[in-house]
C-alpha positions in Angstrom: -10.4 -16.4 4.2 -7.9 -13.7 4.8 -8.2 -10.8 7.3 -6.0 -7.8 6.4 -5.2 -5.1 9.0 -2.9 -2.2 8.9 -1.1 -1.4 12.1 -0.4 2.3 12.9 0.0 2.7 9.2 1.7 6.0 8.6 2.5 9.3 10.1 2.5 11.8 7.3 3.1 15.4 6.6 1.9 16.2 3.1 3.2 19.1 1.0 2.6 20.1 -2.6 3.7 17.4 -5.0 4.5 16.8 -8.6 2.5 14.2 -10.4 3.3 11.1 -12.3 0.7 8.9 -13.8 1.2 5.4 -15.0 -1.1 2.6 -16.0 -0.2 -0.8 -14.6 -0.3 -3.7 -17.0 -1.6 -6.7 -15.1 0.7 -9.7 -15.1 -0.8 -13.2 -15.7 -0.2 -14.0 -12.0 -2.1 -10.8 -10.8 -4.9 -11.4 -13.3 -5.4 -15.0 -12.1 -5.2 -14.0 -8.4 -7.7 -11.1 -8.9 -10.2 -13.5 -10.5 -10.1 -15.6 -7.3 -10.7 -12.6 -4.9 -14.3 -11.6 -4.3 -15.1 -7.9 -4.5 -15.2 -6.5 -1.0 -17.0 -3.4 0.2 -14.7 -0.4 1.1 -12.8 -0.9 4.3 -13.6 1.5 7.2 -10.6 3.8 7.7 -9.7 5.4 11.0 -7.7 8.6 10.8 -6.2 10.1 13.9 -4.3 13.4 14.2 -1.7 13.0 16.9 -0.1 16.3 16.1 -0.4 19.2 13.6 0.3 18.0 10.0 0.4 14.4 11.1 -2.0 11.6 10.5 -2.1 8.0 11.8 -4.2 5.8 9.5 -5.5 2.3 10.3 -8.0 0.0 8.8 -9.1 -3.7 8.7 -11.1 -5.7 6.2 -12.1 -9.4 5.8 -11.5 -10.8 2.3 -13.2 -13.9 1.1 -10.1 -15.4 -0.4 -7.2 -17.6 0.8 -4.3 -15.7 2.5 -2.0 -16.9 -0.3 -4.1 -15.3 -3.0 -4.3 -11.9 -1.1 -0.5 -12.1 -0.5 0.1 -12.7 -4.2 -1.9 -9.5 -5.0 -0.2 -7.3 -2.3 3.3 -8.4 -3.3 2.8 -7.8 -7.0 4.3 -4.4 -6.4 4.5 -3.3 -10.1 0.8 -3.8 -10.5 -0.6 -2.4 -7.2 -2.0 0.7 -8.9 -4.4 -1.6 -10.8 -5.9 -2.8 -7.4 -5.5 0.2 -5.0 -7.8 3.2 -5.4 -6.0 6.5 -5.8 -2.6 4.9 -6.4 -1.4 6.2 -9.8 2.0 4.5 -9.8 3.6 1.6 -8.1 6.9 0.2 -9.3 10.0 -1.6 -7.9 13.3 0.2 -8.0 16.9 -0.8 -7.5 17.7 -1.6 -3.9 21.5 -1.4 -3.1 21.3 -4.4 -0.7 19.1 -6.6 -2.8 15.9 -5.9 -0.8 12.6 -4.6 -2.0 12.4 -0.9 -2.8 9.2 0.6 -4.1 8.2 3.9 -5.6 4.6 5.0 -5.3 2.6 8.0 -6.3 -0.9 8.6 -5.1 -3.6 11.1 -6.3 -6.8 12.3 -4.6 -9.4 14.8 -5.8 -10.8 16.9 -2.9 -13.2 19.7 -3.6 -12.2 19.8 -7.2 -8.5 20.0 -6.5 -6.1 17.1 -7.3 -3.5 16.4 -4.6 -0.5 14.2 -5.4 2.1 12.7 -3.2 5.0 10.3 -3.8 7.3 8.2 -1.7 10.1 5.7 -2.2 10.1 3.0 0.5 11.7 -0.2 1.5 9.5 -3.2 2.0 10.2 -6.2 4.3 8.0 -9.3 3.8 7.5 -11.6 6.8 5.8 -15.0 6.4 5.5 -16.9 9.6 4.5 -20.6 9.2 1.9 -20.5 12.0 1.4 -16.7 12.5 0.3 -13.7 10.6 2.1 -12.6 7.5 3.2 -8.9 7.2 4.6 -6.4 4.7 6.5 -3.7 6.6 7.4 -0.5 4.9 9.4 2.6 5.8 10.3 5.7 3.8 13.6 6.0 2.1 12.9 9.3 0.4 10.0 11.7 -0.3 9.5 15.4 -0.9 5.9 15.0 0.4 6.3 13.1 3.7 8.5 13.6 6.7 7.7 10.1 7.9 6.0 7.2 6.1 6.0 3.8 7.8 3.7 1.0 8.9 2.7 -2.5 8.0 0.0 -4.6 6.3 -0.8 -7.7 8.3 -2.6 -10.8 6.9 -4.3 -13.1 9.4 -6.2 -16.3 8.7 
């Protein structure tokens, strides 16, 4: 069983954004992993406003699946949009130092208006043999966010 938390997830300042929509094509690995993860109810989300135009978002959820299976889904970056609500695009991009660079575009309909925002971020995967596993992310570029950083942590 995996327990996923997000540490102070992101401080954001949203502005008007251009949209890009994409449909992720599940890979055989993602399809197999998804079939081994039981559907979970929506995770409670805490949103704090530490300053004007800034949000700190955090959440936690228990998932009835082995940590390795959840990790496999979370690190299938090109197909995250098939698993994450309101994520229209998620794809890897070239990283000049060989790391993991990811472009994401999210959409949300609020009161009949569709809001879109995109970000390019660097990801760092940390797998400790006896401790939690984490995916840390930080903004590289975005027209929509001043700051975008945080981490996803998997506990057993």
